BALO-586754 format. One line per 2 residues: number of its first residue (from 1); their letters; for each residue x, y, z of C-alpha. Coordinates in steps of 0.02 Angstrom, whole numbers, padded with zeros to 5 digits. Layout:
// BALO-586754
NUM> a> X:Y:Z  ... .
END
This chain:
// BALO-586754
1> xx> 00000:00000:00000  00143:00115:-00040 .
3> xx> 00325:00098:-00093  00376:00017:00070 .
5> xx> 00222:-00092:00083  00188:-00019:00254 .
7> xx> 00249:00157:00246  00241:00231:00074 .
9> xx> 00122:00362:00012  -00034:00258:00014 .
11> xx> -00004:00190:00186  00031:00364:00255 .
13> xx> -00136:00421:00186  -00216:00277:00277 .
15> xx> -00130:00315:00442  -00150:00501:00420 .
17> xx> -00301:00572:00508  -00433:00645:00395 .
19> xx> -00409:00831:00421  -00388:00902:00247 .
21> xx> -00436:01077:00192  -00612:01121:00247 .
23> xx> -00741:01206:00140  -00798:01196:-00040 .
25> xx> -00782:01335:-00166  -00949:01276:-00239 .
27> xx> -01043:01258:-00074  -01218:01330:-00055 .
29> xx> -01148:01467:00058  -01016:01513:-00072 .
31> xx> -01146:01514:-00213  -01262:01624:-00108 .
33> xx> -01121:01749:-00075  -01072:01754:-00258 .
35> xx> -01253:01776:-00310  -01266:01929:-00198 .
37> xx> -01106:02001:-00268  -01164:01974:-00447 .
39> xx> -01326:02062:-00407  -01228:02219:-00367 .
41> xx> -01103:02197:-00508  -01093:02324:-00646 .
43> xx> -01017:02212:-00776  -01018:02228:-00964 .
45> xx> -01196:02199:-01022  -01140:02061:-01139 .
47> xx> -01045:01968:-01001  -01170:01975:-00858 .
49> xx> -01291:01841:-00924  -01148:01719:-00944 .
51> xx> -01090:01754:-00765  -01262:01721:-00696 .
53> xx> -01279:01563:-00799  -01108:01501:-00739 .
55> xx> -01162:01527:-00558  -01327:01436:-00586 .
57> xx> -01236:01290:-00667  -01113:01280:-00521 .
59> xx> -01261:01276:-00403  -01330:01132:-00508 .
61> xx> -01158:01047:-00506  -01144:01058:-00696 .
63> xx> -00963:01110:-00690  -00925:01084:-00875 .
65> xx> -01069:01199:-00922  -01012:01323:-00790 .
67> xx> -00837:01321:-00862  -00901:01362:-01036 .
69> xx> -01013:01503:-00973  -00875:01580:-00867 .
71> xx> -00757:01573:-01015  -00887:01661:-01124 .
73> xx> -00899:01799:-00994  -00710:01819:-00996 .
75> xx> -00709:01823:-01186  -00818:01978:-01172 .
77> xx> -00729:02057:-01024  -00562:01980:-00965 .
79> xx> -00556:02102:-00818  -00702:02022:-00727 .
81> xx> -00642:01957:-00559  -00799:01854:-00532 .
83> xx> -00781:01771:-00702  -00606:01712:-00657 .
85> xx> -00670:01654:-00489  -00812:01555:-00566 .
87> xx> -00698:01482:-00699  -00578:01428:-00561 .
89> xx> -00717:01345:-00462  -00778:01251:-00615 .
91> xx> -00603:01193:-00663  -00566:01139:-00485 .
93> xx> -00720:01028:-00480  -00675:00957:-00650 .
95> xx> -00507:00904:-00572  -00413:01026:-00685 .
97> xx> -00308:01088:-00541  -00173:01176:-00643 .
99> xx> -00307:01269:-00741  -00400:01312:-00580 .
101> xx> -00240:01376:-00501  -00210:01490:-00650 .
103> xx> -00387:01559:-00644  -00383:01590:-00456 .
105> xx> -00216:01680:-00475  -00285:01789:-00616 .
107> xx> -00434:01836:-00510  -00327:01875:-00357 .
109> xx> -00208:01981:-00462  -00357:02090:-00511 .
111> xx> -00406:02114:-00329  -00267:02063:-00206 .
113> xx> -00375:02108:-00056  -00515:01988:-00106 .
115> xx> -00527:01866:00043  -00641:01733:-00036 .
117> xx> -00527:01709:-00186  -00375:01699:-00072 .
119> xx> -00463:01568:00035  -00516:01462:-00115 .
121> xx> -00343:01477:-00192  -00264:01427:-00027 .
123> xx> -00375:01274:-00017  -00326:01222:-00193 .
125> xx> -00141:01252:-00157  -00159:01140:-00004 .
127> xx> -00237:01002:-00108  -00092:01018:-00228 .
129> xx> 00030:01004:-00081  00093:01181:-00111 .
131> xx> 00097:01210:00075  00201:01371:00091 .
133> xx> 00090:01456:-00039  -00068:01392:00046 .
135> xx> -00005:01455:00214  00024:01629:00143 .
137> xx> -00150:01635:00067  -00240:01576:00224 .
139> xx> -00143:01702:00329  -00194:01835:00204 .
141> xx> -00377:01787:00224  -00364:01785:00414 .
143> xx> -00289:01959:00415  -00461:02017:00354 .
145> xx> -00563:01895:00458  -00468:01843:00616 .
147> xx> -00510:01672:00690  -00626:01629:00544 .
149> xx> -00658:01443:00575  -00630:01376:00400 .
151> xx> -00469:01468:00362  -00401:01441:00539 .
153> xx> -00435:01256:00513  -00350:01256:00344 .
155> xx> -00199:01355:00403  -00175:01232:00546 .
157> xx> -00186:01092:00419  -00046:01159:00309 .
159> xx> 00062:01191:00462  00032:01011:00515 .
161> xx> 00087:00950:00344  00249:01047:00369 .
163> xx> 00271:00964:00541  00249:01132:00629 .
165> xx> 00134:01056:00757  00152:01184:00897 .
167> xx> 00114:01326:00776  -00039:01233:00715 .
169> xx> -00102:01214:00894  -00075:01401:00924 .
171> xx> -00181:01440:00770  -00321:01326:00829 .
173> xx> -00329:01378:01012  -00400:01554:00986 .
175> xx> -00511:01494:00845  -00587:01362:00961 .
177> xx> -00607:01493:01098  -00701:01603:00976 .
179> xx> -00801:01458:00901  -00809:01317:01030 .
181> xx> -00952:01233:00936  -00857:01211:00772 .
183> xx> -00832:01026:00750  -00698:01041:00615 .
185> xx> -00583:01137:00733  -00587:01000:00864 .
187> xx> -00564:00871:00728  -00412:00958:00654 .
189> xx> -00337:00984:00827  -00349:00797:00847 .
191> xx> -00258:00769:00681  -00117:00884:00734 .
193> xx> -00091:00793:00898  -00106:00623:00814 .
195> xx> 00029:00668:00689  00135:00734:00833 .
197> xx> 00122:00565:00916  -00002:00600:01057 .
199> xx> -00132:00474:01001  -00227:00464:01165 .
201> xx> -00249:00652:01174  -00301:00655:00991 .
203> xx> -00438:00528:01027  -00506:00644:01163 .
205> xx> -00526:00787:01038  -00606:00673:00909 .
207> xx> -00728:00619:01044  -00768:00802:01081 .
209> xx> -00803:00831:00897  -00923:00684:00901 .
211> xx> -01005:00748:01059  -01044:00909:00967 .
213> xx> -01104:00817:00813  -01126:00627:00826 .
215> xx> -01155:00621:00638  -00985:00694:00594 .
217> xx> -00913:00550:00494  -00738:00620:00472 .
219> xx> -00711:00636:00659  -00777:00460:00684 .
221> xx> -00660:00397:00550  -00513:00484:00635 .
223> xx> -00565:00411:00802  -00567:00238:00725 .
225> xx> -00386:00258:00668  -00328:00311:00842 .
227> xx> -00423:00169:00924  -00341:00046:00805 .
229> xx> -00168:00114:00843  -00206:00097:01029 .
231> xx> -00246:-00087:01006  -00435:-00071:01023 .
233> xx> -00460:-00161:00858  -00642:-00216:00869 .
235> xx> -00699:-00042:00925  -00598:00038:00787 .
237> xx> -00673:-00070:00651  -00849:-00039:00718 .
239> xx> -00818:00150:00720  -00747:00145:00544 .
241> xx> -00899:00051:00480  -01012:00180:00562 .
243> xx> -00912:00321:00483  -00932:00239:00313 .
245> xx> -01120:00227:00339  -01127:00413:00375 .
247> xx> -01002:00483:00250  -01068:00617:00134 .
249> xx> -00958:00614:-00020  -00886:00480:-00137 .
251> xx> -00711:00540:-00092  -00745:00513:00094 .
253> xx> -00817:00341:00058  -00664:00287:-00040 .
255> xx> -00542:00350:00092  -00636:00262:00231 .
257> xx> -00657:00099:00136  -00469:00097:00105 .
259> xx> -00438:00122:00291  -00562:-00015:00335 .
261> xx> -00471:-00130:00214  -00307:-00105:00304 .
263> xx> -00388:-00134:00474  -00471:-00294:00417 .
265> xx> -00311:-00358:00338  -00215:-00315:00496 .
267> xx> -00330:-00423:00602  -00329:-00568:00479 .
269> xx> -00499:-00541:00398  -00421:-00563:00228 .
271> xx> -00572:-00598:00118  -00669:-00441:00162 .
273> xx> -00507:-00344:00180  -00454:-00379:00001 .
275> xx> -00629:-00340:-00062  -00627:-00169:00023 .
277> xx> -00450:-00141:-00039  -00524:-00118:-00213 .
279> xx> -00566:00059:-00154  -00392:00106:-00217 .
281> xx> -00456:00076:-00395  -00601:00197:-00382 .
283> xx> -00583:00364:-00474  -00625:00451:-00309 .
285> xx> -00473:00376:-00222  -00338:00500:-00175 .
287> xx> -00225:00512:-00327  -00277:00348:-00412 .
289> xx> -00183:00264:-00554  -00278:00260:-00718 .
291> xx> -00225:00106:-00816  -00222:00127:-01004 .
293> xx> -00319:-00023:-01066  -00495:-00057:-01128 .
295> xx> -00487:-00244:-01098  -00603:-00326:-00969 .
297> xx> -00539:-00326:-00790  -00509:-00491:-00702 .
299> xx> -00646:-00510:-00572  -00675:-00643:-00438 .
301> xx> -00747:-00803:-00509  -00682:-00777:-00686 .
303> xx> -00593:-00933:-00748  -00414:-00903:-00803 .
305> xx> -00378:-01067:-00890  -00314:-01039:-01066 .
307> xx> -00327:-00850:-01053  -00200:-00712:-01080 .
309> xx> -00192:-00610:-00920  -00099:-00445:-00901 .
311> xx> -00055:-00388:-00724  00002:-00209:-00693 .
313> xx> 00124:-00172:-00552  00048:-00039:-00440 .
315> xx> 00096:00082:-00303  00280:00066:-00252 .
317> xx> 00425:-00049:-00285  00402:-00142:-00121 .
319> xx> 00222:-00178:-00165  00264:-00245:-00337 .
321> xx> 00381:-00371:-00255  00264:-00412:-00110 .
323> xx> 00114:-00437:-00223  00213:-00557:-00333 .
325> xx> 00188:-00686:-00194  00036:-00769:-00280 .
327> xx> 00104:-00767:-00458  00151:-00951:-00459 .
329> xx> -00031:-00990:-00417  -00090:-00872:-00555 .
331> xx> 00020:-00962:-00681  -00049:-01129:-00623 .
333> xx> -00227:-01063:-00643  -00189:-01007:-00821 .
335> xx> -00137:-01183:-00862  -00021:-01241:-01002 .
337> xx> -00125:-01151:-01133  -00133:-00985:-01039 .
339> xx> -00013:-00839:-01041  00039:-00709:-00914 .
341> xx> 00106:-00536:-00953  00180:-00431:-00812 .
343> xx> 00202:-00243:-00822  00324:-00194:-00685 .
345> xx> 00444:-00054:-00643  00588:-00056:-00767 .
347> xx> 00716:-00087:-00629  00625:-00248:-00582 .
349> xx> 00612:-00324:-00757  00769:-00434:-00742 .
351> xx> 00716:-00504:-00574  00537:-00542:-00629 .
353> xx> 00599:-00618:-00792  00713:-00738:-00698 .
355> xx> 00578:-00780:-00568  00437:-00810:-00692 .
357> xx> 00514:-00872:-00855  00344:-00918:-00928 .
359> xx> 00284:-00738:-00915  00304:-00598:-01040 .
361> xx> 00385:-00465:-00930  00400:-00284:-00982 .
363> xx> 00412:-00112:-00906  00259:-00007:-00871 .
365> xx> 00269:00179:-00907  00185:00309:-00798 .
367> xx> 00152:00492:-00838  00057:00634:-00760 .
369> xx> -00077:00694:-00880  -00219:00815:-00845 .
371> xx> -00187:00804:-00659  -00200:00613:-00662 .
373> xx> -00075:00471:-00644  -00084:00368:-00803 .
375> xx> 00003:00200:-00824  00024:00100:-00984 .
377> xx> 00112:-00057:-01046  00194:-00006:-01210 .
379> xx> 00276:-00177:-01231  00104:-00252:-01268 .
381> xx> 00095:-00252:-01457  -00079:-00322:-01485 .
383> xx> -00207:-00273:-01354  -00340:-00380:-01437 .
385> xx> -00234:-00530:-01387  -00254:-00486:-01201 .
387> xx> -00409:-00569:-01128  -00406:-00496:-00953 .
389> xx> -00306:-00372:-00850  -00293:-00321:-00668 .
391> xx> -00180:-00224:-00550  -00053:-00342:-00472 .
393> xx> -00130:-00329:-00298  -00287:-00412:-00362 .
395> xx> -00192:-00577:-00372  -00185:-00577:-00182 .
397> xx> -00372:-00542:-00176  -00402:-00696:-00282 .
399> xx> -00269:-00815:-00218  -00234:-00764:-00037 .
401> xx> -00404:-00749:00047  -00346:-00833:00207 .
403> xx> -00180:-00868:00293  -00185:-01051:00246 .
405> xx> -00168:-01000:00063  00009:-00932:00093 .
407> xx> 00135:-01071:00054  00289:-01107:00159 .
409> xx> 00433:-01058:00044  00586:-01015:00150 .
411> xx> 00687:-01011:-00011  00578:-00867:-00074 .
413> xx> 00481:-00853:-00235  00610:-00755:-00334 .
415> xx> 00791:-00794:-00372  00943:-00681:-00369 .
417> xx> 01076:-00694:-00504  01189:-00837:-00443 .
419> xx> 01345:-00760:-00521  01315:-00595:-00432 .
421> xx> 01281:-00683:-00267  01451:-00768:-00284 .
423> xx> 01529:-00600:-00325  01460:-00519:-00169 .
425> xx> 01508:-00663:-00057  01687:-00640:-00114 .
427> xx> 01676:-00450:-00094  01614:-00470:00085 .
429> xx> 01728:-00614:00134  01851:-00500:00226 .
431> xx> 01718:-00445:00350  01730:-00541:00514 .
433> xx> 01583:-00625:00599  01404:-00628:00536 .
435> xx> 01375:-00501:00398  01213:-00406:00432 .
437> xx> 01132:-00287:00311  01046:-00133:00383 .
439> xx> 00894:-00037:00321  00854:00104:00441 .
441> xx> 00752:00204:00315  00801:00383:00361 .
443> xx> 00872:00495:00494  00719:00605:00469 .
445> xx> 00551:00540:00530  00412:00635:00443 .
447> xx> 00238:00661:00512  00155:00495:00558 .
449> xx> 00311:00396:00510  00356:00383:00696 .
451> xx> 00226:00244:00702  00312:00144:00565 .
453> xx> 00497:00187:00581  00614:00202:00728 .
455> xx> 00717:00362:00739  00897:00330:00691 .
457> xx> 00963:00351:00869  00853:00205:00926 .
459> xx> 00967:00088:00826  01108:00111:00953 .
461> xx> 01084:-00056:01046  01088:-00153:00882 .
463> xx> 01240:-00061:00817  01335:-00098:00978 .
465> xx> 01312:-00287:00956  01487:-00365:00968 .
467> xx> 01555:-00484:00839  01444:-00423:00696 .
469> xx> 01495:-00337:00534  01362:-00216:00472 .
471> xx> 01333:-00183:00287  01236:-00035:00220 .
473> xx> 01086:-00078:00110  01003:00092:00129 .
475> xx> 00995:00190:-00032  01024:00377:-00040 .
477> xx> 01160:00481:00039  01200:00390:00201 .
479> xx> 01366:00474:00236  01299:00575:00383 .
481> xx> 01221:00422:00466  01375:00315:00439 .
483> xx> 01490:00451:00506  01378:00471:00659 .
485> xx> 01388:00284:00697  01577:00289:00679 .
487> xx> 01593:00441:00794  01466:00390:00926 .
489> xx> 01492:00202:00937  01658:00167:00853 .
491> xx> 01567:00053:00731  01603:00045:00545 .
493> xx> 01458:00013:00426  01530:-00062:00268 .
495> xx> 01474:00022:00108  01471:-00101:-00038 .
497> xx> 01573:-00034:-00184  01515:-00011:-00363 .
499> xx> 01328:-00032:-00335  01184:00089:-00350 .
501> xx> 01074:00034:-00205  00925:00129:-00271 .
503> xx> 00925:00082:-00454  01022:-00080:-00475 .
505> xx> 00888:-00186:-00391  00941:-00351:-00468 .
507> xx> 01113:-00328:-00391  01036:-00272:-00225 .
509> xx> 00944:-00439:-00219  01109:-00531:-00250 .
511> xx> 01198:-00430:-00115  01060:-00469:00010 .
513> xx> 01073:-00654:-00029  01260:-00647:00005 .
515> xx> 01228:-00582:00182  01196:-00687:00336 .
517> xx> 01050:-00577:00387  00958:-00418:00338 .
519> xx> 00875:-00313:00473  00762:-00168:00432 .
521> xx> 00596:-00090:00395  00490:-00140:00247 .
523> xx> 00552:-00045:00096  00595:-00102:-00080 .
525> xx> 00766:-00168:-00029  00696:-00270:00115 .
527> xx> 00566:-00347:00002  00701:-00392:-00123 .
529> xx> 00802:-00480:00012  00650:-00574:00078 .
531> xx> 00575:-00622:-00090  00739:-00702:-00146 .
533> xx> 00750:-00806:00012  00877:-00703:00108 .
535> xx> 00871:-00721:00298  00784:-00565:00360 .
537> xx> 00714:-00485:00516  00574:-00360:00489 .
539> xx> 00547:-00214:00605  00366:-00164:00589 .
541> xx> 00222:-00079:00680  00097:-00166:00792 .
543> xx> -00047:-00112:00678  00040:-00143:00511 .
545> xx> -00082:-00215:00384  00047:-00325:00298 .
547> xx> 00066:-00438:00450  -00111:-00498:00411 .
549> xx> -00146:-00531:00594  -00013:-00667:00603 .
551> xx> 00133:-00689:00722  00244:-00736:00575 .
553> xx> 00256:-00639:00411  00150:-00734:00284 .
555> xx> 00221:-00653:00128  00397:-00722:00161 .
557> xx> 00397:-00877:00270  00580:-00863:00321 .
559> xx> 00560:-00685:00389  00555:-00654:00576 .
561> xx> 00449:-00504:00624  00472:-00387:00773 .
563> xx> 00350:-00251:00825  00326:-00139:00978 .
565> xx> 00188:-00183:01099  00148:00002:01123 .
567> xx> 00133:00124:00978  00301:00206:00943 .
569> xx> 00394:00115:01083  00547:00086:00977 .
571> xx> 00667:00094:01126  00603:-00069:01200 .
573> xx> 00589:-00153:01030  00766:-00111:00975 .
575> xx> 00835:-00174:01140  00744:-00339:01111 .
577> xx> 00809:-00350:00932  00986:-00316:00994 .
579> xx> 00972:-00459:01119  00907:-00575:00983 .
581> xx> 01049:-00522:00867  01181:-00555:01000 .
583> xx> 01110:-00730:01027  01101:-00758:00838 .
585> xx> 01282:-00702:00815  01341:-00817:00955 .
587> xx> 01250:-00963:00876  01322:-00925:00704 .
589> xx> 01498:-00919:00775  01478:-01102:00820 .
591> xx> 01410:-01152:00649  01504:-01170:00484 .
593> xx> 01497:-01024:00363  01334:-01016:00268 .
595> xx> 01340:-01058:00084  01184:-01022:-00016 .
597> x> 01168:-01016:-00205 .
END
């Protein structure tokens, strides 16, 4: 559910409390205000009818018609502020965010002191993750209308996204004092504290929002996430279901269904969990992938025997590897007369080709077009030859509907290049003791990542383990982290030469297989190590969906999983892992050197 399978973009959206920008540029209140302003407007006689029609069409939610009418008004008088505003609203609701941004900016340039345009533009900038610009616009609006609930809420939201939690709280405090009955302010205060790590306090503020309005689905959804993180799983799932029943928009429904999917998967309810996970394929999902094919989608119950099935890799690299777990079963279901095509990230093509020699493996290509993520499979020459297609994750929905369906394969389901494994064994042979690869993710823990990743300093007990040689598997510039370990603990982390740990994934898999153990969080490199049968210890969260409610790690049967009993208690966990590593190293010192092809 994201590049790291537990912590990438999609998973952060799941864990992130629902506290996005409040308000709607096309709300009934906004339309009423604009109608009053148009009534007093002395516009060009030829433009005014088009303005009024655009407003009426926005009220009727006919945004394409509104866009055309607003454009006609501008054709007659390009200096009309309200025409630019209406055009921006229409474009925004047609998901033409770049065009909406341009129209809002044109309108604001004509009247820089216009608070409603600044507020709407700030909300759009926030949606587009242009947080500094959104902050400036919301502050501009609040300079005219101090403590206004909607803009105070939205300013706090963009400060939260920039991890400026204390500032966000200081924005919300006076707004709540001025408007103690505004549910959204209590809800957003909860999201700030949840992101900061104070989950119990966040749940109190969500409960206050629900006391004020028991029908507020967003607050109930947020409460469900905090309850789940606190280990109150059954309550959380019940609250999430109630939030879904009361949600008001398709976007809310999709977000909440996706969250429910992760909760259900995390407690082992795999059948319903995978069914709800299809929310990611809805057009109302946050930033969905649009797959370029007109062929029928593979649905449950459809027989695969003798068919040509195309599976698209989706989300991040880690997910493409993780979701390859059922592919042997898919190939068996296709039978000797069937064919499988796999569209995966270009860096994974060699690994998938070696693992699944019967499949036609090629690279998918993704572009951003019209504000949408679009993914195609240009290596498919004849689309009429493809009978069915599906995103890769749908194979798990079909083939892994309970834990018993996961086979025991300690050797993995992919295979590293044997020649490169031999190369790396020789390159590492000078390192004494067990050779342990490390994946610590980052020295910077962003927003809710504290729940899924330990801060770098928490690794100290592991790094102090005697008799172990550590090898860096973490991609990116790790020089600062490695220098810190050397200075603070006198420990050298070996950096493998002549390998691009981010892009040369086939060689990363070989390197991992040459190690005695890999320890780390679930990112692409960890999944490569585990999928190719490398011994691996996974550091994960207590509420991580990918554990599927099991004590072991079903995706890779040789992996040992560790997780904190309390949310974010990495100190205790890393101490336990360090003790286990010391015992493992002592045991290995008594055994002959491992040799694995």
